[in-house]
N, C-alpha and C positions, 0 to 999 in steps of 0.2 A: 390496201388489199393485203390481209391475213387471213390462211389458211383456219378452218376451225380445227384447235389443236387437239380437241377429244379425237378425229379420225385418226392423228398419228398415234394413237395410240391402239389401236386394231391391231390384228393379225393380219401379217399381206393375205391371206387366203381363207375366205367363210370355208368354214368345215367341210361343205359337202361340194366345194369347187375343187380341194384338196384331193377328196375320194375319188371327184371324177378325172382330175387328171393323173392321178397314181395307175386310176383302170386302163386309160386312153397308153400309157404307157408300154403297160401288159400287155394289152392286145395287140400295140404295134408291135411287140416282139414274139405274140403268140397268135397271129392271126386266126388259127384255124381254131382254137381253143373255144370252146362254150363255158363264158362267164355267166353265174348267176349271179343277180345281186340281191341279196337281204338286206339291203341296207339302208338306202333310201327310203321315207315312208310313204313312198304315191300310190295309191289304185289302181288297180290291173282289171276288175270288173267295168263294164260298160254302166253306162248311165239307165237308170229305173225305165223302164217303158211306161210309167206314168210323168214321170220328168220330160223325157224325150215327146212325147203328145203334147205337152203343155206349150213345150220350148217351139214345136212346128207349128203349132196355131198361131202363139205370138210372132213369129215371125211372119206367118202370112197376115198377120193384123198389120205391122208396118209395114208391109208392103200395097194397101189400100188406105186413098186419101181419108176415108170415113174412120178409120181407125186408128191410122198413125199417131204416133207418140215421139214428142221431142223431150227436153229436159223434163224430168222427173223431180220430184221431192230429194232432197239432198239424204233426208234420214231415211229413205226408202219410202217406197209405192204403202199408201195405207193397206191394200191387202196382205203384202207380204206382213207386214208388221201384226197385225193382227192374228195370222196364222203362227205366227212366234207367241204372239200372248196363251194364243189356244192351246201350244205345246206345252206350256209352262203350265197351265192349269191343269193338266194333265199329273204334271208332278206337286201340284198342290199349294204352287207359288202364281200370286196374282201379282201382274203385273199390266201397268198404263200402256197406251201404244206410245205417248210421247217418251216412256222411257228405252223404247229397243230404236236404235241405231245399224239401219243397214251397213254392207260394207262388202269391199272384195275379200275378204277373208281375216281370220284370227291375226294372222301375222302382222299384216300392215298396220290394225288396232294398236295391238300390243306395244308398236311404238310408236304412234300417233298418239297417245292417248298423253306420251309424257309432255305434250306441249303445252297443258296445263298445269305444270308443275314447274316450280321455281327449281332453277338448276343446281342451289344450294340445298336441297332436298336429299336427304340420306336415302338409298333402295335396300331393300335386304333381298337376298336372292337368295333359296335353299338349291344346293346343287350336290349332283349334278344338274344340271338346267337347261333347257332349250338356247342355244346360244342368241339369239336374239334377245331374250332378255338383258343379257350382258352387253352386249353389241350397243344395242341404242344408248344405254344409260353412258358408257363410253363414250358416244358420241356428243353426249350432251355436257360430258365433263363433271357427274356427277360422280358423289362418294357411292362407293356398291360395297356393305358387307355380306359376307359370305356366311350361310348355314350351313354346317356339315351333314348332308346323307350318307349313311354310311349302314353298313348290314345289321350293326348291331340296334340303329332305329328304325329297321326295316324299309330305309330309305324312304320315311318320311318325319322328317325333322320339325320340331316344333319350337318355337319361340323362346326362351328364354324369358321371366318375369323382367328383368331387369333392363333387357337388351332395348334400346333407343330405334329407331328408326321410320321414315315418315309413309315411305312406300314400299310393299313387299308384296313379292311376285307370288302366286299358288300354281302350281300346274295338277291336278286329280281328275281321271288318272294322268299319272304321269310320263311323257316324253322325256328321258328315254327311260327309265326303269319299270314303266308298267304299273306300279305300285295306287293304290288308290286310299285318300286320307277317307276314316271314318267319320260318323256324325260327331264323334265326342273330340275327336281331333280337329275338325273342323270350327268346333268348338271354339275350342282354345287357341285357335287361332282368330277369330272374332273377337273374342271377351278380349284379347292383347289389343285389337286394333282401336277397340272403340275407349279402351284406357288410357291409348299411347293418342288418339288422335289419329293415328294413320291410316291410311286407304288401302287395300285387301285387292291387287289385282290378280283377277281370277282367270287363268286361263282353262277353259271347259270344254276344248276344241272335242277330246275324246268320249265324253260324256255317255254316248251313245253305247260304247264298247261294255259297258257296266254290265255284267250279267246279275250280281249279288243285289236283291231288295231292299236289303239292309244297307245297303252304301250309298252316299248322296249324289246327286248326280247333276247339281247345281247348286253354289253357294248359299242362295235364296229362301234353302229348307233349312239352313241355318240361323234361328234366331237371333235378331241385331244384324243382321247383314246386312238389310240395304240401309243401314247408316253409315256403313262402312266400306262397301265391296263394289267394284265394278267386274261383271264376268263379259267374258269374251267366246263366243263360239263360232264354230266354221262348220260348213257344211262338206269341206273337202273330202273328209273321207267317212263321216254319216251319210253321207247322198251320191260319194263320190263326183265333187265337185273339183278337185284339185286341179284341172283345164281347164272348168268353165266360173270359175271364183266369185266365191257368196259367200259372205257370215254376217255376224251382227254382234253388236256390244250392246250391253246392257247398263244404263246410267240410273239409277234412281233417281227420286224425285227427295228422298230423303238424305242423299248424300250431299251434305254441306259442310263446307271448310271454310275457316274464314269470314263466316256471314255469306257465303255465296254459295249458289246451286252449281254441283260440276257438271249437272244435267243439261244447266244452260249455259255454262261457257265450253260445254261437249260438242252444242248444237252449233253455237255460234263459230267455234275452229273449224266445224265440216262443213256449213254453207259458205264458209269463205274459202276452204282450200280441196273442199271435194265435190264432184259433179253427180256424185251418185252411181248405183250399178244397171246396168240395161234394164231395158225393161222386159227384154225376153230372157234375160236369166234369173230375174226377178219371180218371173212367172214361174217356169221351172222348179224355182225353189219354193213356194208355196203351194206346187205340186208335191215336192218332197217329203212335207209338213202335214198332207193329206192323208187320210185312213190309207188309203189303196198305196198312194207313196210310201208311206213309213213302213208298211209291209213289206214290200217288194225290198226296201235297204236294209229290213230285217234280215231278209233273207243275205244278201251282201254281209253282212255283219257276221252273221252266222258262218257262213266260207268262210269269213279271215278268221274267225275265233277258232274254228276248226285245223286251219293253219296254224293256228298260235299251241294249241294242242298239240299238233305232228312235233312241232318245234321241240316243245318240253317233254313230251314222251323221250325223243331222241337224246335230249340231254340228261334225262334221268336215267336211260341204258348205258353214257356214258359215265356217270356218276359225276357230273359238274353241278356246283352247285348255281344255281338263278332263282331270279325272281319276277313277277309279272307274267303276264301272259293268261291270266282269267278273269281279269276284269278288263284288259286293254290290249290291242295290237302287238306289243311291244313286251321281247325277251332280252332280259339285262342278267347274261351270264358274267362268272367269273374266269377270266383269262387260266388256261390252264397250265401246271409249268411254271408258276411264278412268270410267265410273259407280263410284259409291259402293253397295253394296248393298241399300240402302232407295230410291236414284235409279233402280236398275234393277226392282227390284218394283213402284215405283210404274210406271213405263215398259211394262211389260210388262202390266199391271191396264188400265192406260188403252188403251195401243193396239192390245191382238189380248185381253182377257179370259182372261188367261192369271196362273195364282199359280204360285209358286215360295216358298222360304225364302232370304231373306236370308242370307247368309253370315257378317255382324257378329251375329248373332243366337247365332250358338256361339262367340264371343268376338273380341278385337280381332284378332288373326290372319284371322278370316275376313272383313274387311271387302275389298271389293271382288271378293269371290267370291258364288258361288249357287247354292243346290242344288235339285234336281229328284228326282221320285222314280219310280220304275219300278212303283208299285204300283196306277195308273189301270187304267182299261178300255180296249183295244186300242181300238177305233173313237175313244174321245175323244182318246186318245192320239197318234193319226195327225193326227185335226183339230189337238191342239194342235203340231205338228212344223209341220205345214204353214201355221199363222199365223205360226211363228217364222221361216219361210222368206220367208215373204209380205215380213217386216219389214227382210230385207237387213242384220241386225245386224252384219257385218263391214265394211259402210262406214261403221260409224258413228265 
């Protein structure tokens, strides 16, 4: 018996587990302190009424013999996949129902999709990056090339023409930086992938937060993308499903490598390793994509985006450099006074009981930066911004 050596290359603690440990230790030493977290990107508003009603109805159906359901289709019930296709049609994207696979969230599929690709493929990861991209490829023992995102390229790096990789991750809107690729920039990625025969793994978990109508909300709005891209989406932030768990992955029929359909391979993988998402959850997801549900979800998104505006306003007052917050629920700021990411984390926790996410946790390019999320409750967020103002960070 041998341990998978890829696991031994991982850091001892997942980023957010380490943050949780630090907060618990601080709380133990200061039990009366009111700690405000703008760190982990978890929603705080309840599910929309349309979603709740649909899930209640579905739960009632499961309690009657004539409407009870057992195992469903591994790729998702037809009613939800059809709803997802209609949602894409509103973006001007035509999808086949067979190209949509329902899952328990984008995070799972972003890791599980790697089952389709050989371990000797090289993967390209623009960073700062969501830790799951890096960790799941380390587990598989793949060679990773990092593409540096920085202020000079707007934290939206483009692939050098001569760069070779077999897989490449994209995240737009980006977690953690809150930046969004333009159509021309995404076209550059698609053109590069088509020339190289690479596959783009496009994480679109935050697409519903894009406010600018000129910015793409799906990779498939870019010509040629169906021949080179897999898209991962989630209802976690779009509809508040972080505790409900539902997302979906789109694998186009046109995506073929080495004469093999990746759509067919993913279907084979899912029918072998996944038993699908519960009927009750999928009815809730269907309701979230209905006209009524989408209108209610937009109200929640508007609430979070107003939170982002309030954070941005406070940082502007303090004279701190930041990006994001206009088309994404994340604010990415430069640590003041030349502090490192973890130094600033400790500084905020100790001086004003405020928690954010150290940028270096998203890769070396994140050193010296810090992420705030806009998912908090308004009253807590306003209190947090007042604590920041009292610190006079611009004088550090």
